[in-house]
N, C-alpha and C positions, 0 to 999 in steps of 0.2 A: 415923284420922278417925272421928268419930261422926256418924252420919246421924240427924237429928232432924226429925220433921215439925213444922210450926208452922201457926198459923192467923191470918189477918188478915181481918176483916170476913166471917167465915164461910167463907172459901176457903183451901185449903191452899197453902202455899208451902214447897217442899222446901228444906232447908238442910243444910249439912255443917259441922261444926266441926273445924278442923285444930288439934290440940293442940300440935303442934310450933311453929307460927307464931302460935298463939292468934288465929286468923282464922275468922270465919264466912263461908261461901260460900253464896249464895242462887241458886236457879234463876231465870235471867232470864226464861224463858218463863212460869214461874208468876207472876212479878211483872207481866209484860205482861198475862196473863190477868186478874189481879185489877184492874188499872188500866183496862183497855179493855173487859172483858167480851166480847172477840173470840171468835168461834166457831172461829177458826183462829189461836191466839196465835203458833204457830211462824212462820206467814207474816207476821204483823204484825211480829215481831221481825226476821225476815229483811229485810223492806222498810225498817224503821227502821235496821238496821245498815248497809244499802247507802246510805241517805240520809246517815247520820252520816259514813260513810267518804268520800262525795263532798264533803260540806261541809268536813270537816277535813283531807281528803287522806290520812288514815291510819285504820286500824281501831283499835278499842279494844284495846290490847295487854294490858290488865288482865283481859280476859275469859279465863277458864280453863275448859277442858272437863273435867268430873268425872263419874264414874258415880253415878247416882242411880236409885232405884227408879221405873220408869215405870208407866203405867197398866196395861200388860200383865203386871206383876209381875216383869219382868226389869230388871236393872241396865243402864242405857244411858247413854252419854255425853250430857251436855247442857251448854249454855253456862251458866257461873256467874260471879257477880261478888261481890267483897267489898263491905262496906257503903259505903265511900267511892265506889267506882266505880258502884254501884247508885244512890246518891244523885244522881250526875251524869247517869246514864242516864234516870232517871225524870223529870228536868226536860224531856226531849224528848218526853214523852208528854202530850198534852192530856187531863187527867182531873181531875175534882173530888176524886178519891181520893189525889192526889199528896201534899198536905199531911198528911192523916192517916197515910199510909204513911211519910212522912219522920219523923213523930213516933214511930211504931211502931218504926222501925229504930233510932232514937236511944235 
């Protein structure tokens, strides 16, 4: 897997490319941060995940925990989603940045 930083609207979104499956995996917390400007994006994601689980009755099975470089310089597991799953997730976040992010992902 190749870990490549990327930028959207001046903010970093961590992503990993899995060459075996030719799939990009994006950090969900980073995307939540970009869309919400939340001071605690992990909490926002945790609350959103609980809300989605309650509404649909099941968690997003497509969320994968992968190691990515954290702010403290260590590789830590974080929730990641492929492009398709991420596009579904961001529909649940009220933000004017959703449409630009969807175009950026495409």
